[in-house]
N, C-alpha and C positions, 0 to 999 in steps of 0.2 A: 660554055655557060659563063656569064660574067661573075667576077669575084664579088660576092655580096659584102665583103669586109674591106674592099678597096677604099671607099670613102672614109672609113674608120682609120685605116692605116695612114692614109694621106695626111691626116691632121696631126699626127703624133710622132715625136722622136722617142722611140722606146728605150733608147740608151739613157735618156734623162728622166722620163716620166715614171718609169717603174711599172707602167701598165702592161698587161700581157698583149703580145701581138696576136696570138691566137690563130686558129684555123676554123673553117666551117666544119661543124660536127656532122655526124651521120643522120641526125634528125630522129624524130620519134619521142623526144623528151618533152616534158611539160613543166620545166622549172620556172618559178616566179620569184622575183625579188624587187625590192626598192632600195636604192642607194640615196642617202642624203648627201648632197654635194654643196659644200660651201665654196663656190667659185666667186665670180664678181657679184653674183646674187645667189643667195642660198635657195636651192630648189630640191625637188625629189625626183629621181629618175626611176620610172616604172619600166621593168624589163620582163618580157614574156618569151620563153623559149619556143621557137617554131622553125622547122626546117634547118636545124643545125646552127642557128644564131639566136641572139637575144634581140627581139624587136623592142625598140626603146621609145619612150615618150618622156619629155621633161615636164614635170608638173610644178609650176612655180610655188603654189601655196600648199602643195601636198594633198593627199586624199582626205575625204571626209565621210563619216558614216551617215551623215544627214542627207537624205535624197534630195532635199531642196538646194543643197550646195553643189552647184555645177562647176567643177574645177577645170581650168584651162590645162590642156595636155598637148605639148608641142611634139609632133612626130619627128624624131631625129634619126641619125644613121644607125643601122644595126651594129651590135657589139658582139664580140666573140663570147662563147660560153664561159671561157675562163674568167671573163670580167666579173662574173657573178661571185667570185671569191676575192675580188679586189677591195681592200680597205686600207687606206693610207693617205699619203699627201702627194699630190702632183705639184712639182716645183713651179714657183711663180714664173711667168713668161711662157710657160708651155700651154698648149691648148687645154682649157678646163682647169687651169692651175687652182689648187685649193684642196681642202680635205674631203675625203670620201668615207662615209660610214655605211656599213651594211645594216640598213634600218629595219628591213623585214625580208623574210624569205619563206619559201614553201613550194607549193605546186599550184597549177591552174588547170582548169577544165573548160574548154570552149563549149558554148552552146550553139551547135550547128557547125557548118564548115567555115574554117578560119579564112581561107582565101576569099570565099564569098562574102563574109562579114567585112573584110578589109576593103573589098571592091565596092560594097554598098555603103561603106562608111558607118557601119552599125555592128560593132564587134561585142557580142555578149559573152560573158565568161563567169566562172565561179572561182574564187580564191580560197586556198587553204593555207594561209600564212600563219605566222605566230601572232601578228598584229591585225592584219586585214583578213576578213573572212566573208563568205557569202557571195551573193550575185552582184556583179558590176557590169557596166557597159561603157564602151568608148564610142562616142558619136562624132563623126567628122563635121566640122563647121564649113559652111559655104563661104568662100572668100567674098569680101565686099567688092562691088564693081570697081574695076581699075586697080584693085589691090594685088601686088605681087610680093611673094615671099618665098624664100628658099625652102621653108618647111610648111607642112600642113598643120593646121590647128584643129585639135579635137577637144572634146569635153569628156572628162572622167566623172561618172555619176554612179552613186550607190543606188542599186535597185531595192525596192521594198521587200524585206524578208525579216526574219527574227533578229538579225544583226543590225538592221537599220535603226537609227535612233538620233534624236536631237543630242548634240554634244554640249555639255555645260562648259567644257574647255576642250578645244580641238586636240585630237590624238597627237598631232604633230608637235604640240606644245607640252603634252604630258609624257610622251615617250621620247626620251633624250639620250638613250644609250644604244649601242650596237647589239643586235640579237645574237651575233656570233661571239664577240669578244667582251661584251659588257662595258665597253669604254664610252665615255662621252667624247664629243668632237674635239675638245681641247686636249684630251689625253691622247687621242689618235694623232693630232697635229704635233704635239711635243714628243711623242714616242716614235713617230715616223714608222708606223706599222706597215710593213711592206707585204706585197702580194707574194704568196707561196703556192706551190703546186697542190698541196693538200687542201681538200675542201673544208677541213675542220681545224686547221692550224694556221697560226700567223707567226711570222718571223718578227721578233721585236728587236730593233736596233736601238742604240743609245741615242738620246736627244742630242742635237747638235751642240748645245751649251752644257751638257752633262747634268742638267737639272730636270726633275720630274715636272710634268704638266700640272696646271692648276687643279685639274680634276682629281689628281691623286690625293690632294690635301683633304678633299671631302669624302673620299672612298672609305667605306667601312665594311668589314666582313660581316656576314650574316650572323645573328646571335645563335648560340647553341640551343638545342632542343630543351624544353622544360616540360616536365610531366604536367598534364592539364588538371585543372580543378574539375571535380566530378560532383554531380548533384545527388542528393539523397531522396529516395522516394518518400512522398508525404501524402496523407489522406486529403488534405485541404490546403489551399493557399494561406500563407501567413497574412495577418491583418496589420494595416498601418502604412504610413507614407515612407517609412524607412526601408521599404522593400520595392525593388523594380521587378516587373514581370515581362517576360519575353515569350513569344510563341515557341513551343517546343518543336524542333526540327527532327526529321527522320532521315538521317543520311550518315555520312562518315565524318566523324570529328577529325579535323585537320589542324595542326599547328603549322603556320606558314612562317618560314624564316626568310627574310629579304635582306640582301646586301650585296655589294660589289657587282651590281648590274644583273643579278640573277636571283632566283627564288627556289626554295626547296620546301616541300610539304611533307609533314610527318603524321603518322597515325598517333592515337593516344598512347600507344606503347613505344613510340619512338622509331617505328619502321619508316624508312624513306619510301614514300609512295609517289614520288614525283613523276615517274614514268606512267602511272595510271591516270594522273590528272594533268597531263601536259597542257591542256587548254587553259589552265588557270595560271601557269607559271609566268608567261609573259605579262599578262595584266598585273600580276602581283609585283613582278620586277619593275614595272613602270610606275608604281606608286610614287608620289612626290616625297621621297625620303631617302636618306643614305642607308639606313638599316632599320629593320623592324621585326618584331616577333608578334604574330597575330594569332588569336584563337578564334576558330570559327567552325563551320560545318559545310561540307560539300553536299549538295542535294540536287534532285530533279523535281520540278514542280509541274502539276497538271494545270489545266486551263483555269481552274478555280484558285490557283495559287497554293495548293496543298502539296507538301513534300511527300514523295512516294519512293520508299526504299526499293521496291521491286523495279520501278522504272530506272532508278539509279544503277541497279545491277545490270539491267539491259543496256544502259548507255555505256557502262564500262566495258561491256563485251563488244561494243561497236565504236571503239576509239574515243569514247568520252564526249561525243557531240552533245551540246545542250546542257552540260553540267554547270551549275552556278555555285558561288561561294558566298555564304552569309557570314560576315565577321561580327563577333559580339564582344571581343575583349582585346586589349592591347597591352602587352607585357613589357616590351622594349620599344624605344623609338630614338633613333639617332644617338645611340650610346647611353641613353638614360634608362635606368631600370625603373619601370612604373609599377611594379608589383606591390610596393608598399603604399601606393596611392589608393584612395577610395575608389570603388567601382565607378561612381559618377564622374570622377575626374578622368579615369581611363577611357570611359566611353565617349566623353566629350572630345578627347584627343583623337580617338578612333574616328568619330564622325567627321572631324576636320580633315583627317587623312584621306577619307573616302568621298569628300565633298564634290569632287569634279568627275567622279566615275559616271559613265554614260547610263542612261535609263535602261538600255538593253543588257547591261551587265558585261561580263559575267560576275563582277564583284559588286556586292551590296553590303551596306551597313545594316545590321540587324537592330532595329529600333526597339523601344520598350515603353511600358506604361508605368508611371509612378503611382504606387498605391492601387486601390480598387482591385485587389487580387481576386476576390470572389467574382466580381462582375467580368473581369478579363477572362477568367477560367470558364465561366458560363458561356460567354460569347465564343470562345475558342471551340467549345464542345458543340455549340449550335452550328458552327461552320464546318463541323466534322474534321477538325484539326486534332492532332495527337494529344495536345494538352499545353501546359505552360511550364516555364522554368522561372522560379522566383529567386531573386538574388538580393542579399542584404546590401543596401546602397553604399554604406560606409565601409564595407569590408575590403581588406587587401586581397590580393590574388594568392591563394594557397593551393599548391598542388595536392592531389588526392581527394578522397571523398570526405565531405564535411557538411555541416548544417548551414553554412553561409549560402549555399545553393540548394534549392529544393525543387524537385520535379513532381508535378501533379498531372496524372494522365486521365484523359477522357475515356479511354478504353484500355483493356488489359493487354499487356504485351511485354516481353522481356527476352533476354538471351537464354538459350539452353545449350547443353552439351549433347551432341549426338553420340549415342552409345550403341546403336544397332539399327536394324531395319527388318521389316516383315516382307518376305518374298511376294511377288505379284504373280497372279495367274494369267495376266494379260501378256501375250507374246511381245517381246521387245521392250517391255517396261522393266527397269532394273529393280524396282521395289514398289510395294503398295503403300507403306507408311514408314516413318522414321520413329525410332525409340529415343526419347530424350531424358535428360537428367540434369540435376543441379548438384553442386558440391556444397554440402551442408555439414558443418562440424568437420570431421576428418574423413568423410566418406561420400561416395556418390549416391544420390537418392533418385530412384526412378520416378519420373514425372509424367509418364503416359506416352501416347502415340500422336503423331502428326500425319494426317492423311490427305490434306488438301493444300493448294497453293503451288503445285508443281506443274510448270509448263514444260515444253520440249527442251528449252535451254537448261532449266533447272535439273531435269532428269539426266540430261547429257553431262552436266557438270558434276552432279553428285555421284553418279554410278561409279566412275573410276576412282573417285576419292574414297568411297566406302570400301571398294575391293582391296585397295592397297593398304588399308588399315585393319583388315580382317583379323579377328582373334577367335579362338574356339569357345571361350567361356565368357559369360556376361561379366562386365566390369562393375556393375552395380548388383549388390547381393539381394536386393529386394524386388527384382523383376518377378512378377507373378508367374507361377508355373505354367498357366495356360498360354501366356505370351512367350515364355522361354522355349516351349517345345518347338515352335516353328521359326523363331527369330534367328537372325544372323547378327553377330556382334562385332564391334570395332573398338579400336583404341580410343579413349576419350580425348580427342584432339580437336575435332571440328566444332565450331560454335555457330549456332543458327539463331536468327531473329525470328521469333514466333509471336503471332497475334492469337489471342484466345479470348473466350467469353467468361472465364471464371475457373475456379478450382472445385473439384469434387471433394466429398468428405474424406476420401482417401489421399488427397493431396495431388491428384492428377489434373492436367489441363483439360478443359472442356471446350469442344469445338475449335480445335487449334488449326491454324493455317501457317504454312511456311512463307516467310518473307524474303529470305536470302541468307547466304553464308556471311558471317562476320569475320573476315580474315584479319581484321585489325584487333581482334580480341583473343586473349589467351584463356584456355579452358579452366585453368586453375582459379581464375577470379570470378567464375560464374556461380552465383548463389541465388536462392529463391529470394526475390525482392519482397520485403515486408514494409508497408508504409510506416514511417516514423510519426510520432506525435508532433504537432506543430511546436516550434520553439517555446520553451518556458512553461509548457503545460504541466500543472501539478494538481492532482485531484485527491481529495480526502477519502480515505477508506471508511466505509460506513459500518464496519464490523464492531465487535464488542470492545476491541482494544482501541481506545480513543487516541492513544499515543502512537498511531501508525498513519503513514501517508503513502500514496503511490506517486513516485516521481519517475517520469519517463517510462512507465510501464513496470517499474520495479517496486516491490513492497519494501518500504523502509520503516523499521521500528525505531522508536526513541530518537527521532531526528534532532532533538535539542540536547542530546547527550554531549557533554563536553569531551572532546577527544584530545585537546592540548590545553590542559588547565592553565598553564602560565600565560597563554595567549587568548584564552576564552574562545577557542575555535571549536564549533560543534560539528556533529556529523552532517547537518544540513549545510553548514558553511563549507565543509570539505567537498560535498557534492557540488555545490555552486561553483567552486574553483574548478573541479574536473570538467564540468559542463562548459565553462568558459574556455578551458584549455583543450577541449576535445579535438578541435581541428588540428592542433599541434601534436598532441600526445598519441592519438590513435594511429597515425601512420607508422609510429615506432613500436606500438604495443599490439595492435590488433593482429590476430592470426599467429602469434608467437606463443609457445609454451611459457607459462608464467610460474614464478615462485613468489610467495607473498610473505611479508612480515606483518603478522596479525597481532593487534591489541584490541580484543573485543570490547573491553571496557575503557579504551582510550589509553594514551601514553601515560605511563606511571603505574598502570595495572600490569597483569601478567601478559607477556608477549612471547611469540614463538614464530619460527620460520617454517613455512609449509610449502612443499613442492609437489606433493601428490594430492590427488582428489580425495575428498572425504564426503560422507553424507551431509545433507543440509544446505548445500550451496544453491543459490538461485539458478534458474534455468538460463540466465544471461551468461553464465559460465558454461563453456562447452568442454566435454571430455575428449581426450585423445590418448590412445594406447601407444606407448613408445617402448621399443625394445631396450632392455637394460642388460647388465652383465648376467643377471640371473632372472630369466623370465621376462615379463613385461610389466611396466608400471603405468598407472592411470594419471595423466597430467591434466591441467586445465588451461584454457585460453579464452579470450574474449574477442568479440567482433565489432562492437559498436559502443555508443554512449551508455547503453543499458549495462554493459559489462563494467564500465567505470563506476556507475552508481552501485552496482552489486558488490564491487570490491570494497567500497566504503561501508556499505551495509554489513559486510563481514569483518569490518574492523581492520582492513588492510591499509596500513600506513605507508607501506613501501611496495612497489611493483618492480620485480626483477625479471628480466627477459632473457630467453635463449638468444643465441646468435643466428637462429634459423627460424623459418616459418613452418607451420604445421603441415603444409602441403608438400614439403621436402625437408624433413628434419636432418637429413644427411648432408645438405649443402648449405653451409652458413653464408649469410649475406652481410655480415658486419664483423669487424675485428676491433677489440678494445684494449688499449693500454691504460691501466689504472696507476697513476702516480700517487702512491700512498706514503706520505712523509712521516718520519719520526716526529714526535711532539716538539723536539728542539729545533726543527728546520722551519725557517720563516717562510711565509707564503710567497714572497717575491721569488725565492729560489725555486719553489714548486712551479711557478709560472714560467720561469726561464727553462726549466727542464721540459715542460710541455712544448715550448717553442722549439727546443732543440730536436725533439722527436718529430715535430711537424716538418722541420727542415730536412731531416734525414729521410723521411718518407717522401717528401717532394723530390729529393734527389733520385729516388727510385721510381719517380713518375706517379706517385700516389697522392691523392687529395685526402685531407683529413679534417676533422672538425673537433672543436674543443667543448667540454662541458664541465661546469663546476658541479661536483658530486653532491653538494649539500652536506658533506661531512668535512674531511680535512683536505682531500686531494682533488685532482683533476683527471678526467678521462679524455684521452685522445682517441677518437672513434674514426674508423676507416670503413666507409661503405664499399661493398663488394658485389660484383656480379656472382650469381649462383653457379660457380665454376669449380671451386676447390672442395675437397672433403675436409673433415675436421682435422685429420692428422696434418695436412699441409698447412692449414691456417694456424694451428697451434705451434707447429714447428717454425713457421715464419715469425710469429710473435716472440717465441722463445729466443730465436737467433738475434732479433733486434734488441731485445732486453739484455741478453748476455753480452752482446757486442758493446753496448753502452757501458755496462757494468765493468767490463774488462778494460775499456779505455779510460774510464773515470771512476775507479773503485772508491775514491774518497767521497763521491757524491751519490753513486747508484749502487743498488743491490738487486740481484735477480733471483734471490731465494727468499722464501717466506720464513725468515728467522728474526724474531723480535730481539734476541740477544745481540745480533750483529747489525741491527738496523740503527743503532744509536748514531744520530747526526746525519743519517743518510735517507734516501728515498727508495722504497721498494717499488720496482717496476713490475706490477702484477700482470704477468702474461697468462696466468693460469685460467683467467676468465674466458679463454678462447677454446677450452676443451669441450667435448661433447657432454652436454648436461650441465655445464657451468653457466652461470647467469651473471648479469651486471644490472645495476640500477637503471631503470628506464628514464629517458629524457622526460622532464616535467613531472616525474613522480615526487610525491612528498617523501620526507625522511622521518623516521621515528626518533626525533630528537626534540628537546624541550621547546625550542623556538619555532617549530614547524617549518624547517627549511625545505627548499625544493631543489631537486637536481635540475640545473638550469643550463640549457645550450647557450653558447656564446659565439660571436664572431671572434676571429683572432685579434681584431682591434679592440673588441670589447673585453677580451681577457686581460689586456694591459691595464684597463681601468678597474679591474675587480679587486675588492679589498680582502675577500676571503672566499673559501669554497662554499660557505653557507650564507652568503650575503643576501640571497633572495629567499623570502619566506612566503607562506600562503597569504599573509596580510597584505603584501604589496605585489604579488604575482599577477593578479588580474589586471592591474593598471599597466604593468610592463608588457602584457600580451598585446596591447594596442600598438606597440612598436613593430617594425618589420621583423619577420622571422629570421633570426641569424643563421639558421640552417636551411634557408629557402632553396639552396642549390643541392641539398643532400641527395634527393631522390633522382636528380638528373645525372648523377655520377655513375658511370658503368666502368668498372676497372677490375682487373685480376692481379694477383700477386706476382711480382717478378722473382719467382723462386730461384731461378738460375743465377740471380745477381747477388745473392746474399748467402754467406756462410757463417754459421755460429762459431763464436770463438770460445 
């Protein structure tokens, strides 16, 4: 049998070119690849594995997804299979001298017999590449009369399928990096990336002149994950042109990080789900930017264009075919942090970034309507869409749930925690219905049964998941006795998306249907969603007491009572401040046990510190029972804006928070160092001490944040993953404080002694014990000028005049600036306990 690679070998000096000599393989493989080749003329080499070699066609203009574009493909000599891993530079003077990039790779599937298709000059096939997908055909051209050529000319044509589309800008001009190494052509050329035996590795040798290629100057790493902004459920869309309205999507929220020639997608909780959405990664990596962080949603749509969560689940179970990505926000672009920019600016930049994406996707810019909220919502419901998301046009991007984004649903549906199941009488069916709950206040609340929406795939998926989480007793105390008798129960870990028709009087779901598991959600955050009032709604109470209003659903008495006489700040003024600051303060306060400094008649009257619950608190305060040294104590926490309003109604001028959340009070998630100076210490020294603590923490690998307390001192706050117990956190804080005090006793003190504090700063580490509290960020302080505990950037700390420079009077205006702690909730870190020893 003739050596099929003889023509290939005859043209090359392998000692010089670095290309593989190769041998004919055993056959049976279906590898596909395209190499971009910058030789005398740049072209694209299409290679299809067949009978142990790579059949090859040189395509001068590269492939096109537009079926109308018929691209010349010159049939050239077969190449060895090893050539599919070649990416590097062939020296000048050698055959094919120039740079070679692995531009696409995957597998191919012939339609019909390959030998027959080659003989007929009509080879049809399906590509499963990172860039090229779908059905294609190679058609041999008849030579013109009298024409002689060493090679056969074919045409490469995209056949009509769901991937076929008119290209606003050719893919060959949009996709400029290697699918294997992420490098551009100039980087490969300057780095001389040589062929290596491994299919997934390249050997990088130094450039001939010792300099990096031009491509390295523009390369940027992908931005870090940022916790997404979340929408609050509302009864109706807001009114006015200062709101944008988008169609609400029913899929998986994904944060896409692009950089260095690759892309990663994260769930809303920061899980890397790139493996589940592989079909989106290459299109994202090919976006025309050096680095970007994009917020969007992965969905499946039906023929009417409606997103379908069930179909998305099916697609994920079948390798993700057909999943598309709607991008609706842009947080970072080419090294620029856009989060402080208004939404309108961010979306304008995002639209430009996506301008050249093909009509067939899979990437789409998610457009919006300016104003006309009611009409947009009504049209969405008429089209049987899920609803709309309304976003304040001028708002910066803020992680966490807030009132800048509101969701209004056409039908009812939300996430629930699965707590058990009812056995089925049908043979082979693992259950007849699921028992679901929400986490409200400090306990699980039973919300009824879900008995429909289960296909074979859902039953097969859920059965094993339920069995491995089985427990003997119900995890929700209020499961009715008649349900409990036959039910089986599970640990409350699985979250399900449920559609339903309403709530019964008992608070159970009516006509509920299973939509799918939400593996991107954690059970501890699933609560019953209650629509909030539209922004700014204030209604007058019509009772006998004329000096009463209802603000945000909370009854407020004597709203014009002056709380800070020297500043003429009333109860209503204080509520207005907290509503303006809600998006900033709630992520630090909601769901934490609170202690309150209360002045029911305003500052100057009688005040007291309250940490336990007592009768008379509005229902916006939630009770939680916490174990104490002797028995249990009833504490309070809040969940939303209503809680902030209720706190002001109760005369709370200060909000102090635990270092842990109510759903796990034994695992703190913040650590605080309070630099409390003697009155003789100037503020500049206090700032220097805070910076010294920052640097020492950074040396241990810990990120920290600064806050002016509104009093005399500064807090240095360290966000933590919920990993350590109280004893470890307190011991770490004590060791840090005592180390500083031992090294600089003339400046620091680590003991709460007023006598010894003269001229020194007490590093208060005791705030990190179980049950101890610290002033909350953005809380007001019970002092004459109505100061506010104000978070700062470290650069902002240098400009600060005093620890009480920000007051209620000027705080609202300052809130328009970028959040100085915008990275706070993206930090996941644990304490390096093994690296620190107390002195």
